C-alpha angles and dihedrals in degrees: 000000000000121000118222111236117213116216109231091224092053091048089054091052092052090050089053090048093052090048091058095047098087089051092047088051090050090051092047093051098043102032108029107027093058088059085081087071090069085084088079090070091073096047132066090238120199117190114248095026123098111255088234090064094050124097115264109233102172114202097347095113090050091053090048089060093066092049096046111105089197092058089053091050096047092043090055089053090047090053095048092051092044094048092050089049092051093049088052097047093105091063097085089050093049092044092052090050091051093045091050089055091063102101096190103089098200090052092046090051093048092049092046092049094049091047094047098044096075089063089070093048114099121238090242091063090044092054091049087051093047093046092053090051105035105027120114089268096029126129099256094041093049090046093052090046091050093050096044095036089223134108111264124208113229112252089222089064095045115106091190093057097049098097100051096033096054089043091054090050089051091050095047091050098048107026098095096042092048092052093058093084091049090049088053090050092049089052088058096053113113107255090211087074091060092046091051091049092051091048087057089053100261120157129210092277095050091046090054094047099043102029113020102038095047088049091052096047094089092054090045094052092050091050091044092054090048088052091049088054089054092048093124097032099085093145125234108234097087095042092045091055097043094044120112139155094277096046102034097101093053102034103047108101128188094265091052090047090050090050091049094048097041103040108018096039092032091225092141097165094056092043090054092048091054090049091051094051089047092052094050091050090051092052091048092051091051092052092046094047090049090050090051091050090051091052093048102039101026096241142060119251102197 
């Protein structure tokens, strides 16, 4: 009787496959099983009643989206925040390049630690910190008022300052964490390229422009396309905490509006319809961005 020989390389592949199975199950449970809930968008769902007993409304909620003035308003805010975020996408890459140029290892580690730490702080704590600094009687507001001798309006109550202030808070929170992948990519650059550039007389700036940035462009394009896919997914925690009566019109984004409609107003069907449309737009943007990357660079990156 013949014995079946198992090739070591094939056994290794099976081991790797079994290692990924728990994560595949998690993705299936939390990302694909909830898609079944999309069925609520075509029913006039009432909590506590079986969906089979609810009225079938077809695409009525999807048509309502295009007639809802609040959707237009929140979509405009979402686009503004997303566009500002896209314009500032090179910042983590530039920060990683500058951080890599710090030759003193202890100083570099301290800077990286302090810039990465805010990513692990919840928005609730950040709001408390911002409130103590920028409220009407906050430290910074009182200091500016004392220096200028004039009454200063709190930046937290200024509708005109919402876009740039919230963007700056988001950058401060995520800059260090977002730069980690670029630091890893910089570590993988062949050092002989830098040596050859220095032999040709290139300084630190020329090395960064002609060696580091071109080597990081592949990583940047991948992250840029992923951010394009999340164009409408700005989240809601930050904006929900900083929202008040004076900033509501400018700070309410589509995710926050969906949360308010679906959970606070308990209009689940309409909230699901908005989420479905948002998901379809996000998928379309990823495909479009990948096609543009293929046209520009000659290959797809995702």
